[in-house]
Steps between C-alpha positions, in 0.01 A plus 500: 500500500438854382284375214278289724463799731380712205271213399355475842432878490304432166304230677416750773368728231292233345332425834435865584351565158246210537650262249428125536746276666552273213687765308755525770527110522571482127764772518684329784480162319631653174801658652581203719498272183679738256787627715668236717708757675199661656371173665686552827331835551154416376358416844487870548250530226311177591462620858267769354263235368461366853430835636262585221301169564465586862352847435291393200417124524411328170128471465420213250166465327303234653532185284183375341443139626455228237142430594412857481655541151299203378194650653555827336541320162182299555291809589639689201393228279157491647472876448594456129840660534740241349774743398513623860528140622782448244696802643462375854600151403799608306626726783452224768610197300776683330617690804482807293445860588139553435564798273684265260219284376264806553689679224596207279365434160424177331825512314685473833326180588652168369245231527539122431323535163744785394778249532295215343537316829151448614608254763740746660313630816720817501439869418766765459444871534746756380555812704628790277581761767562312828527696832828332563655583158780714657586249755680264275218259427451578141327775284240249388388222728234235516299311764364148468183334606488113538161427643339284233126584568577874499714483185231307319252778599737765367531316170120511456464860623791652322586276219305675226555853607671746266866524589471882574202455740565545878426211734299735716344766279373725771697742742698426795236683723229274340714191606529631850132573532416141379754365756325697781163382391605131500655532853180656617301214352726261684447694826862595542519814727658816371727523800702201360631740236531213244612641178590346149854588584504203747435253213876463415604454857217251554604301206859490635381386841289225345789375289722489821232312679501257211873439565615695197885542549611859573720517183202413292298766664770756424474402133120515491484834681784648295696589817885513544536519868438174684540678831208739427276210403603298814428803716153552340408132529620485866264786575182397321493134429390400844225761521167524324207747495241213483481426877411867565208490263131465615368139481242600242778632269700182550202285394451708190877481409499125552182449288626721222850361505371147470312593179783678334654208298160385390415841371827529321454169327130582402585855362446543129595827320 
């Protein structure tokens, strides 16, 4: 009881110093798992999570809808930005944090031809320094892309690159400017605050809508907590930014999205 009281005081310190809630959650989960004698007293610590959420509600990035992700890829290819399109597709289709493919080199991408399995419509991307490395999910991780048309596009785009070359050779700020340029071309208003950070969540929501089991989503997103994923999906899966967009933007998104697969098939490096 005394230990949990001290632990709760540390939680109060984290809150008052502006630390993120997830740190406190992981601390509580760790001690509850590692010391069975503490379990009867851990509600004292978990209660702080509830109070914390009431004061500072979690604000998720708006998930990028599937149609918009395809439209962004389509416009990027039209603008002559295939590497940008590759990063967007890897993040969405692989439910990866956008910074992971943005920083990845060719050596981290395992294409079908690298395995001498040209008929395998799957691509693997190694993540050397994952954000969740200290949360028990592995120091080196990977994400997988199984969309055949997009994997075939990646094979043509990246297959002959030197292993040390980055997938996206420009800076993160350049990537962000191109993202904003494409949204502007599609007529998406700035007030929607749609950012590349919503690609991972959008990919997860799309897989859920395609009836992907929760345990498969956990593996693909490299998450450990099913409760966290369930809470996120409950909050965002039945909502979409699309109905709030102007009709002109919706028409552009629908048109560009319908061309995406054709452009991916026709692309030649």
